[in-house]
C-alpha positions as CSV (number, residue, x, y, z in Angstrom):
1,M,102.1,122.2,122.1
2,L,104.5,119.5,121.3
3,V,107.8,120.1,123.1
4,R,110.9,118.5,121.6
5,K,114.3,118.1,123.3
6,S,117.3,116.3,121.9
7,F,119.8,114.3,123.9
8,G,123.3,113.3,122.8
9,L,125.9,111.1,124.3
10,K,128.8,109.0,123.1
11,A,128.0,105.3,123.2
12,A,131.7,104.3,122.9
13,A,134.5,104.8,125.3
14,I,133.0,103.1,128.4
15,G,134.5,99.6,128.4
16,G,132.2,96.7,129.1
17,L,129.4,98.8,130.4
18,T,125.8,98.8,129.2
19,I,124.8,102.3,128.1
20,L,121.3,103.7,128.6
21,I,120.2,106.8,126.6
22,A,118.0,109.3,128.4
23,A,114.2,109.1,127.8
24,M,112.5,111.5,125.5
25,P,110.0,113.9,127.1
26,V,106.3,113.4,126.6
27,A,104.1,116.2,125.3
28,Y,100.6,116.8,126.4
29,A,97.8,118.9,124.9
30,D,94.6,119.0,126.9
31,D,92.5,120.3,124.0
32,R,93.6,117.8,121.4
33,L,93.6,114.1,120.8
34,I,96.7,112.7,122.4
35,V,98.3,109.6,121.1
36,F,101.2,107.7,122.7
37,A,103.1,105.6,120.1
38,A,106.2,103.5,119.9
39,A,109.2,105.4,118.6
40,S,109.6,103.1,115.6
41,M,106.3,104.4,114.2
42,K,107.2,108.1,113.9
43,N,107.7,108.5,110.2
44,A,104.8,106.3,109.2
45,L,102.4,107.6,111.9
46,D,103.2,111.2,111.2
47,A,102.1,110.6,107.6
48,V,99.0,108.8,108.6
49,N,98.1,111.5,111.2
50,T,98.2,114.1,108.4
51,A,96.2,112.0,106.0
52,C,93.6,111.2,108.7
53,A,93.1,114.7,110.1
54,A,90.2,115.6,107.8
55,D,88.3,112.4,108.6
56,V,89.1,112.6,112.3
57,G,88.3,116.3,112.7
58,E,91.8,117.2,114.0
59,A,95.4,116.2,113.8
60,A,96.4,114.3,116.9
61,T,99.2,115.3,119.2
62,I,101.6,112.4,119.2
63,S,104.3,111.6,121.7
64,Y,106.9,109.0,120.6
65,A,109.1,106.9,123.0
66,A,109.7,103.3,124.0
67,S,106.5,101.4,124.5
68,S,107.7,100.6,128.0
69,A,108.2,104.2,129.0
70,L,104.8,105.2,127.5
71,A,102.9,102.4,129.3
72,K,104.5,103.4,132.6
73,Q,103.5,107.0,132.0
74,I,99.9,106.0,131.2
75,E,99.9,103.9,134.4
76,G,101.1,107.0,136.3
77,G,98.2,109.1,135.0
78,A,99.5,110.7,131.8
79,P,96.4,111.9,129.8
80,A,96.7,109.7,126.7
81,D,93.6,108.9,124.5
82,V,95.2,106.2,122.3
83,F,98.2,103.9,122.8
84,I,100.1,102.1,120.1
85,S,102.6,99.6,121.4
86,A,105.4,97.8,119.6
87,D,104.6,94.6,121.3
88,L,101.6,92.8,122.9
89,D,103.2,92.6,126.3
90,W,102.9,96.3,127.1
91,M,99.3,96.5,125.9
92,K,98.5,93.5,128.0
93,Y,100.2,95.3,131.0
94,L,97.8,98.2,130.7
95,S,94.7,96.2,129.9
96,G,95.5,94.1,133.0
97,K,95.3,97.2,135.0
98,K,91.9,98.1,133.4
99,L,93.5,101.1,131.6
100,T,92.4,100.2,128.1
101,R,89.0,99.7,126.5
102,P,89.2,96.0,125.5
103,D,86.6,96.4,122.8
104,T,88.9,98.8,121.0
105,E,92.1,96.7,121.1
106,V,93.3,95.7,117.6
107,K,96.4,94.1,116.3
108,L,97.3,96.8,113.8
109,L,100.7,96.2,112.3
110,G,103.6,93.8,111.9
111,N,107.4,94.4,111.5
112,Q,110.8,92.7,111.2
113,I,114.1,93.1,113.0
114,V,117.2,93.6,111.0
115,L,121.0,94.0,111.6
116,V,122.3,97.4,110.4
117,A,125.7,99.0,109.9
118,P,126.7,102.6,109.1
119,E,126.0,103.4,105.5
120,D,129.7,103.4,104.6
121,S,130.5,100.2,106.4
122,S,132.0,97.3,104.4
123,I,130.6,94.6,106.8
124,E,128.7,91.8,105.2
125,T,127.1,88.7,106.8
126,R,124.5,86.1,106.7
127,I,122.4,85.8,109.8
128,E,122.1,82.1,110.7
129,K,122.7,79.8,113.7
130,G,126.1,80.6,115.3
131,F,127.1,83.4,113.0
132,D,130.1,85.4,114.2
133,L,128.4,88.5,115.4
134,A,131.1,89.3,118.0
135,G,133.7,89.2,115.2
136,L,131.7,91.5,113.1
137,I,131.5,94.0,115.9
138,G,135.2,93.9,116.4
139,D,136.3,96.5,119.0
140,G,132.9,98.3,118.6
141,R,129.5,97.9,120.2
142,L,126.1,96.5,119.3
143,A,123.3,99.0,119.6
144,M,119.9,97.9,120.6
145,G,116.9,98.8,122.7
146,D,117.1,98.0,126.4
147,F,116.4,94.3,126.3
148,K,114.7,94.3,129.7
149,A,111.9,96.7,128.6
150,V,112.0,98.0,125.1
151,P,110.2,95.7,122.6
152,A,112.9,95.9,119.9
153,G,115.5,95.0,122.5
154,K,113.5,92.1,123.7
155,Y,113.0,90.8,120.2
156,G,116.7,91.3,119.5
157,K,117.8,89.4,122.6
158,A,115.3,86.5,121.8
159,A,116.7,86.3,118.3
160,L,120.4,86.3,119.4
161,E,119.6,83.6,122.0
162,S,117.8,81.5,119.5
163,L,120.8,81.8,117.1
164,G,123.2,80.9,119.9
165,V,125.2,84.1,119.8
166,W,123.8,86.1,122.8
167,S,126.5,85.2,125.2
168,S,129.3,86.4,122.8
169,V,127.9,89.9,122.7
170,E,126.0,90.4,125.9
171,G,128.9,92.4,127.5
172,R,129.4,94.6,124.4
173,L,126.0,96.3,124.1
174,A,125.1,99.9,123.7
175,Q,121.6,99.8,125.1
176,A,119.2,102.6,124.3
177,E,116.0,103.9,125.8
178,N,114.2,103.4,122.5
179,V,114.9,101.8,119.1
180,R,115.3,105.2,117.3
181,A,118.1,106.1,119.7
182,A,119.8,102.8,119.0
183,L,119.4,103.5,115.3
184,K,121.1,106.9,115.8
185,L,124.1,105.3,117.4
186,V,124.7,103.3,114.3
187,A,124.0,106.1,111.9
188,T,126.6,108.3,113.6
189,G,129.2,105.6,113.8
190,E,129.1,105.4,117.6
191,A,128.1,101.7,117.4
192,A,129.5,99.2,114.8
193,L,126.2,97.4,114.3
194,G,122.7,97.7,115.6
195,I,119.4,95.7,115.9
196,V,116.5,97.8,114.8
197,Y,113.2,97.3,113.0
198,A,113.2,97.1,109.3
199,T,111.0,100.2,109.3
200,D,113.7,102.2,111.2
201,A,116.3,101.2,108.7
202,H,113.9,102.3,105.9
203,A,113.7,105.8,107.6
204,E,117.4,106.4,108.2
205,P,119.7,106.9,105.2
206,G,122.8,106.8,107.5
207,V,122.5,103.0,107.9
208,K,122.3,99.9,105.7
209,V,120.7,96.6,106.3
210,I,123.2,93.7,106.3
211,G,120.8,91.0,107.4
212,T,117.3,90.2,108.4
213,F,116.6,88.0,111.5
214,P,114.6,84.8,110.7
215,Q,111.1,85.3,111.8
216,D,111.1,82.0,113.8
217,S,114.1,83.3,115.9
218,H,111.9,85.6,117.9
219,P,108.2,86.1,118.9
220,P,106.0,87.6,116.2
221,I,106.4,91.4,116.1
222,V,102.9,92.9,116.5
223,Y,101.8,96.5,117.1
224,P,98.5,96.6,119.0
225,V,96.4,99.8,119.4
226,A,93.7,100.7,121.9
227,Q,91.8,103.6,123.3
228,M,92.4,104.4,127.0
229,T,89.7,103.8,129.6
230,D,89.8,107.4,130.8
231,S,89.9,109.0,127.3
232,K,87.2,111.7,126.8
233,D,88.2,112.8,123.4
234,K,85.3,112.6,121.0
235,N,87.5,112.0,118.0
236,A,89.4,109.0,119.4
237,P,87.0,106.4,117.8
238,A,87.4,108.2,114.4
239,F,91.2,108.1,114.7
240,L,91.2,104.4,115.5
241,K,88.9,103.8,112.5
242,C,91.2,105.8,110.2
243,L,94.3,103.9,111.4
244,Q,92.6,100.8,110.0
245,S,91.5,102.4,106.7
246,A,92.9,101.6,103.3
247,K,94.7,104.9,102.9
248,A,96.4,104.5,106.3
249,G,97.3,100.9,105.3
250,E,99.0,102.1,102.1
251,L,101.1,104.6,104.1
252,F,102.1,102.1,106.7
253,K,103.1,99.6,103.9
254,A,105.1,102.4,102.2
255,H,107.1,102.8,105.3
256,G,107.8,99.0,105.6
257,F,105.1,97.8,108.0
258,T,102.9,94.8,107.5
259,V,99.2,95.7,107.9
260,L,97.4,93.1,110.0
261,T,93.9,94.5,110.0
262,P,91.4,94.4,107.1
263,S,90.8,97.9,105.7
264,N,87.6,99.7,106.8
């Protein structure tokens, strides 16, 4: 059974300190297909999971968190059948430890990172070299995933460094354990701005996109998927096949993702 637990904390009020948001718990279900997936996939993958259930033979139990946290849990023995990462690095981390089946690894989806503000914000900008991000934040904070581990945070830092503005905001971050937590900080007004995926902004009516980061300002955003070496679930191959189907592709695109695989 999937167990949910919510965490809340104020991102403001702690001057100059980076803020980390508590990790979400992971749910296990020994008798069902278990999928570990990047938090940014939740809305889209929930829809795909429902659509694929008949073809697969069951609806998967899906645990969402930062790719970094999920990869570490898999390394520690968590019983996942399938892993979908928000970047290639964490899949490579697991494959390097012989924890994935290389013949099942596929580059599934693409995404973009955007700058978001609360829905009622009047902030406007054009993202370009040297833009005044610090001035846009004002006395507030910039929410983003932990740039040392969370893919969205790593992409965000790379983009800000490329644009020459990282040093101006490095001390004014509200770092989160995953990108959806960073999104929530902006939606609730606890952060002035945030760097999230375009798909996250699509899923949250409490924010608006005020700029899209140039694709050449950060590494390509790729979501790979693979079956785990120790997976025994007979339905895992069917789930992987359905993820690459035309109907799954249409759902992913409807949620803002770019589909990288040809439809089965």
